[in-house]
N, C-alpha and C positions, 0 to 999 in steps of 0.2 A: 834436175831432180835432187831434192834435198833429202838427207838421211835422218837418222834418229840419234839423239844425244845419248851419252852414257846413262842418263837418268831414265831413259825409255821414252822421253817426250820427243815428238817430231820437231826437227829443226826448221823454224820458219823465220829466217832473217828478214829484217825490214828492207824494203826496196827503195827507200828514199835516197836521193843523190847524196854523195859525200859532201860534208861541210869542211872544207879546208880553211883553217883560220889564218894560216901564215905559210908562206913558201919562200925560201931563198936557196942559194947554191948549196947550203949545208944541211938544212933541216926542213921537215914538213910538220906542221902542227895541225892536228885533226880533231874534230869533235865526234867521237865514236857514239853511234846511237845504241840504245839499249836493245838487246836481242841479237846483236851481231858479234860473232866470235872475233877476238883480236887476231888469232892465228888459226890455221887449218886444224880441224879435229882429226883424230887418228882413224876414225871409221869412215867408210864410204859415204859420200854425200855431204860431207862437212868441210868441203874445200872453200866454200864461199865465206870470206872473212874480210876484216878490214885490211890486213896486209895484202891479200890477193887483189882486192879492189884498187888499192893504191898502186900496186905494181902494174895494173892494167893501164894506169895513167902515167905513172912515173916508174919505169922498169928498174931504176937504180935504187928503189926504196929498200932500206935496211931496218930491221926490227931493233928496238931498244928495250921496251918493257911491254906489259900487258895490263888490260883491265878485264875483270870478269865479264862474261857474255852479257849478264843482266845489268851491269853497271854502264852508265853513259859518261861521256865527258872527255876532257882534253888529254891527248896523247901526243908524244913526239916521236918522229921517225927520222933516221939519218938518210942523207942522200950521197954520202961518200964514206968509204971505210975509215978515213981519218976522223970524221965527225962521229961515226959510230963508236970508235975507240974512246974518244973524248967523253961522250955522253955515258957510255958504260962505266967509265972510271968514276964519274960523278955519282952514278947510282950506287955503285959498289961501296963507295965511301960515304954514303948517306948525305951527300951535299945537296941533292935535289930536294926541294921543299914542295909539298903537295897539300892542298886542302880539298875537302869533300863537303857536299851538302847532303844531309839525310833527313828524312822524316821517320820518326820512330814512334812506337806505340807508347802511350801514356805520357806522364810528366815526371822528369827527374826531380829528386828532392832538392838539388842545388842548381845554380846557374852554370856551373862548369866543373870539370874534374879531370883526373888522370886515371887511366886504366893500365895496369902492368900485369898482364897474364900471359905466360909462355904458351905457345901454340905448336901443335904437331899434327901431321896427317892422321885422320881416323881411318886407318887402313881397311878395316872391314867394311867401311861405309864411304869409300872414296867417291867423289872428291871432297867430302866433308872434312873439316878440321876440328880439333878439340883442344881444350886446355889441359896441359899436363905439366905439373910442377917438377916431375922427375926428369923427363926427357924432352920437354918442349923447348923451343927456341925463344929467346926474349922477344916480347912484343909490347909496344907502348903506344897508346893513343891518347891524345888530348881532345876533350869535347867541350863545346860551349853552346848553350841554348840561345837561339836567335829569335824564336817565336813560339808561343804556346797556342795550340789549336784546341778544339773542344776535347778530343780524345787522343791527341797526338802532339808531338813537339818537332819543330824544325831545328836541327843542330848543324853546327859547323864542326867537322871532324878533322883533326890534324894528326896523321900517323907519324910517329918518330921512327918506326921500322916499317918494313914492307912485306910482312908475312901474308901468305895466301889466305884470303877470306878474313883478314885481321879485323877490319871494321865490323863486319857482319857478326863474327863471333863475340867480339868485345861488347857490342851493343846488346846482344842477347844476354851475355853474362851480367851486364849492368841491370838487366830486368826490363829493357826497353828495345825489343827487336825491331829491326828496320821493316817498315811496312812493305808488304808484297814480297818478302824474302821466302822463296819456295824451299830454301835449304834450312833456315834457322828460325822461321816464324811459323806460328800455327794459329788456328782459330780466328779471332777478330783481327789480329795483327796481319795475318796472311791475306785475309779477305778485304782489307781496307784499301788495297791498291792493285791495279792490274799489271803493274811492273814493279821491280825492285826500286824503291825510292832512295837510290844512292847515285850521286853524280859527282864526278871528278871536276871540281870547280876551277882550280888554278894549278899551274905547274911553273915552278921557278927554278932556273938553272943558269949556268954560265954558257953563253953562246960559244960553240966550238971555234968560231972565227973571232979572235980578239979577247974572249973571256969575259965580256960584259954580262952582268947579271940581268936577266930578262924574265918577265912573268907573262904567261898567256892564260887567258880565261875563256871558259866555255859557259854560256848562259844556262842556268838550271832550267830544265823543261817542265818542272812540276812545282 
Protein backbone atom coordinates (compact mmCIF):
# COMPACT_ATOMS: atom_id res chain seq x y z
CA UNK A 1 0.00 0.00 0.00
CA UNK A 2 1.54 3.27 -1.12
CA UNK A 3 1.09 6.53 0.73
CA UNK A 4 0.81 10.20 -0.14
CA UNK A 5 3.67 12.49 -1.11
CA UNK A 6 4.28 15.74 0.83
CA UNK A 7 2.62 17.60 -2.06
CA UNK A 8 -0.62 15.71 -1.36
CA UNK A 9 -0.39 13.59 -4.51
CA UNK A 10 -0.72 9.79 -4.18
CA UNK A 11 2.59 7.96 -4.59
CA UNK A 12 2.35 5.63 -7.58
CA UNK A 13 5.87 4.36 -8.32
CA UNK A 14 6.48 2.53 -11.61
CA UNK A 15 6.46 -1.26 -11.44
CA UNK A 16 8.93 -1.89 -14.26
CA UNK A 17 11.98 -4.06 -13.48
CA UNK A 18 15.16 -2.25 -12.47
CA UNK A 19 17.65 -1.58 -15.24
CA UNK A 20 21.15 -2.20 -13.87
CA UNK A 21 23.64 -0.78 -16.37
CA UNK A 22 26.80 -2.08 -14.69
CA UNK A 23 27.75 -4.14 -11.67
CA UNK A 24 31.12 -5.06 -10.20
CA UNK A 25 32.58 -5.70 -6.76
CA UNK A 26 32.58 -1.99 -5.84
CA UNK A 27 29.70 -0.23 -7.57
CA UNK A 28 26.24 -0.55 -9.08
CA UNK A 29 25.14 1.72 -11.94
CA UNK A 30 21.38 1.98 -12.32
CA UNK A 31 18.95 3.77 -14.65
CA UNK A 32 16.34 5.22 -12.26
CA UNK A 33 12.85 5.50 -13.77
CA UNK A 34 10.82 8.68 -13.42
CA UNK A 35 8.28 8.51 -10.60
CA UNK A 36 10.38 6.39 -8.24
CA UNK A 37 11.87 7.90 -5.08
CA UNK A 38 15.65 7.56 -4.75
CA UNK A 39 15.37 6.95 -0.99
CA UNK A 40 12.44 6.22 1.34
CA UNK A 41 10.12 9.11 2.14
CA UNK A 42 9.42 10.07 5.75
CA UNK A 43 5.67 9.42 5.67
CA UNK A 44 4.02 6.00 5.84
CA UNK A 45 3.69 4.22 2.52
CA UNK A 46 6.76 5.84 0.94
CA UNK A 47 9.22 3.02 1.56
CA UNK A 48 9.24 1.74 -2.02
CA UNK A 49 12.24 3.43 -3.64
CA UNK A 50 15.30 2.72 -5.75
CA UNK A 51 17.53 2.15 -2.71
CA UNK A 52 15.06 -0.35 -1.19
CA UNK A 53 14.58 -2.21 -4.46
CA UNK A 54 18.33 -2.49 -4.97
CA UNK A 55 18.88 -3.78 -1.43
CA UNK A 56 16.32 -6.51 -2.07
CA UNK A 57 18.69 -7.77 -4.78
CA UNK A 58 22.03 -6.64 -3.34
CA UNK A 59 21.71 -6.21 0.46
CA UNK A 60 25.12 -4.51 0.68
CA UNK A 61 23.97 -1.53 -1.45
CA UNK A 62 25.08 1.87 -0.07
CA UNK A 63 23.67 5.26 -1.07
CA UNK A 64 25.89 7.89 -2.68
CA UNK A 65 23.61 10.57 -4.18
CA UNK A 66 20.00 11.17 -5.22
CA UNK A 67 17.85 12.22 -8.12
CA UNK A 68 14.48 13.95 -7.78
CA UNK A 69 11.58 11.50 -7.87
CA UNK A 70 10.39 12.88 -11.22
CA UNK A 71 13.87 12.79 -12.80
CA UNK A 72 15.08 9.66 -14.55
CA UNK A 73 18.58 8.54 -15.36
CA UNK A 74 21.95 7.21 -14.29
CA UNK A 75 22.85 6.80 -10.61
CA UNK A 76 25.78 5.13 -8.85
CA UNK A 77 25.58 3.10 -5.64
CA UNK A 78 28.48 1.61 -3.67
CA UNK A 79 28.78 -2.03 -2.68
CA UNK A 80 31.46 -1.62 0.00
CA UNK A 81 32.10 1.04 2.69
CA UNK A 82 35.46 1.80 1.08
CA UNK A 83 33.84 2.47 -2.31
CA UNK A 84 31.20 4.62 -0.60
CA UNK A 85 33.86 6.78 1.08
CA UNK A 86 35.79 7.11 -2.18
CA UNK A 87 32.72 8.18 -4.17
CA UNK A 88 31.46 10.52 -1.44
CA UNK A 89 34.86 12.21 -1.46
CA UNK A 90 34.59 12.79 -5.23
CA UNK A 91 31.08 14.23 -4.95
CA UNK A 92 32.06 16.52 -2.08
CA UNK A 93 34.98 17.90 -4.07
CA UNK A 94 32.90 18.30 -7.24
CA UNK A 95 35.08 15.90 -9.19
CA UNK A 96 32.07 13.98 -10.50
CA UNK A 97 30.83 15.22 -13.87
CA UNK A 98 27.17 14.96 -14.85
CA UNK A 99 25.13 15.80 -17.94
CA UNK A 100 21.35 15.92 -18.29
CA UNK A 101 18.94 16.08 -21.19
CA UNK A 102 15.92 18.36 -20.83
CA UNK A 103 13.05 19.46 -23.01
CA UNK A 104 12.12 23.02 -22.17
CA UNK A 105 9.32 25.37 -23.17
CA UNK A 106 10.07 27.78 -26.00
CA UNK A 107 13.33 28.62 -27.79
CA UNK A 108 16.33 30.27 -26.07
CA UNK A 109 17.76 33.37 -27.77
CA UNK A 110 21.23 31.82 -28.11
CA UNK A 111 22.63 28.33 -28.68
CA UNK A 112 24.33 28.04 -25.27
CA UNK A 113 24.91 29.88 -22.03
CA UNK A 114 25.76 29.89 -18.33
CA UNK A 115 23.40 30.50 -15.42
CA UNK A 116 24.81 31.67 -12.09
CA UNK A 117 21.98 32.13 -9.62
CA UNK A 118 22.31 31.24 -5.89
CA UNK A 119 19.63 28.92 -4.50
CA UNK A 120 18.10 28.26 -1.11
CA UNK A 121 15.11 26.33 0.22
CA UNK A 122 11.79 28.20 0.00
CA UNK A 123 10.87 27.21 3.56
CA UNK A 124 7.16 28.12 3.53
CA UNK A 125 6.80 26.13 0.32
CA UNK A 126 9.07 23.13 0.88
CA UNK A 127 10.36 21.24 -1.04
CA UNK A 128 10.53 24.15 -3.50
CA UNK A 129 13.75 26.10 -3.92
CA UNK A 130 14.19 29.76 -4.82
CA UNK A 131 16.81 32.22 -5.99
CA UNK A 132 18.20 34.39 -3.19
CA UNK A 133 21.20 36.64 -3.74
CA UNK A 134 21.55 37.35 0.00
CA UNK A 135 21.47 33.88 1.56
CA UNK A 136 21.49 31.42 -1.37
CA UNK A 137 24.30 28.98 -2.04
CA UNK A 138 26.25 29.37 -5.31
CA UNK A 139 24.71 27.42 -8.19
CA UNK A 140 26.04 27.26 -11.75
CA UNK A 141 24.61 25.51 -14.81
CA UNK A 142 25.86 25.36 -18.40
CA UNK A 143 23.24 24.77 -21.08
CA UNK A 144 23.43 23.99 -24.79
CA UNK A 145 20.66 23.68 -27.38
CA UNK A 146 20.64 20.29 -29.12
CA UNK A 147 17.43 20.57 -31.13
CA UNK A 148 14.59 23.01 -31.71
CA UNK A 149 11.05 21.64 -31.77
CA UNK A 150 7.91 23.52 -32.78
CA UNK A 151 7.24 24.96 -29.34
CA UNK A 152 10.06 23.50 -27.26
CA UNK A 153 13.81 22.92 -27.24
CA UNK A 154 15.98 19.94 -26.34
CA UNK A 155 18.95 20.98 -24.22
CA UNK A 156 21.99 19.38 -22.68
CA UNK A 157 22.48 20.70 -19.14
CA UNK A 158 25.78 20.47 -17.27
CA UNK A 159 25.55 21.45 -13.60
CA UNK A 160 28.78 22.76 -12.07
CA UNK A 161 27.22 22.53 -8.61
CA UNK A 162 24.67 20.12 -7.16
CA UNK A 163 21.96 22.17 -5.45
CA UNK A 164 18.51 20.74 -4.92
CA UNK A 165 16.23 21.41 -7.91
CA UNK A 166 19.07 23.43 -9.46
CA UNK A 167 18.32 22.61 -13.10
CA UNK A 168 14.59 23.02 -12.68
CA UNK A 169 14.85 26.46 -11.05
CA UNK A 170 17.56 27.68 -13.39
CA UNK A 171 15.55 26.75 -16.47
CA UNK A 172 12.51 28.55 -15.10
CA UNK A 173 14.62 31.62 -14.37
CA UNK A 174 15.96 31.47 -17.92
CA UNK A 175 12.35 31.79 -19.05
CA UNK A 176 12.18 28.23 -20.38
CA UNK A 177 10.78 25.88 -17.71
CA UNK A 178 11.24 22.16 -18.16
CA UNK A 179 8.18 20.55 -19.72
CA UNK A 180 5.96 18.64 -17.30
CA UNK A 181 7.56 20.19 -14.20
CA UNK A 182 4.80 20.13 -11.58
CA UNK A 183 6.86 22.36 -9.27
CA UNK A 184 8.15 25.10 -11.53
CA UNK A 185 6.13 25.04 -14.78
CA UNK A 186 2.56 26.13 -15.43
CA UNK A 187 0.09 26.45 -18.28
CA UNK A 188 1.26 25.09 -21.62
CA UNK A 189 4.72 24.17 -20.31
CA UNK A 190 3.21 21.98 -17.60
CA UNK A 191 0.61 20.43 -19.89
CA UNK A 192 3.12 19.65 -22.66
CA UNK A 193 4.36 16.38 -21.07
CA UNK A 194 2.97 13.74 -18.72
CA UNK A 195 6.30 13.52 -16.84
CA UNK A 196 9.16 15.84 -16.03
CA UNK A 197 11.29 16.02 -19.18
CA UNK A 198 14.60 15.82 -17.32
CA UNK A 199 16.96 12.86 -17.57
CA UNK A 200 20.42 12.26 -16.06
CA UNK A 201 22.25 11.22 -19.22
CA UNK A 202 25.86 10.61 -18.14
CA UNK A 203 27.89 10.25 -14.95
CA UNK A 204 31.69 10.44 -14.97
CA UNK A 205 33.91 9.65 -11.99
CA UNK A 206 37.01 7.75 -10.90
CA UNK A 207 36.40 4.09 -10.20
CA UNK A 208 36.98 3.33 -6.50
CA UNK A 209 39.26 0.45 -7.49
CA UNK A 210 42.26 1.82 -9.35
CA UNK A 211 41.07 5.38 -9.92
CA UNK A 212 40.40 5.10 -13.67
CA UNK A 213 38.05 7.72 -15.11
CA UNK A 214 34.85 6.04 -16.32
CA UNK A 215 31.61 7.33 -17.84
CA UNK A 216 28.24 5.60 -17.72
CA UNK A 217 25.26 6.62 -19.83
CA UNK A 218 21.53 5.99 -19.56
CA UNK A 219 19.52 6.36 -22.77
CA UNK A 220 17.07 9.25 -22.71
CA UNK A 221 13.50 7.89 -22.75
CA UNK A 222 11.88 10.96 -24.36
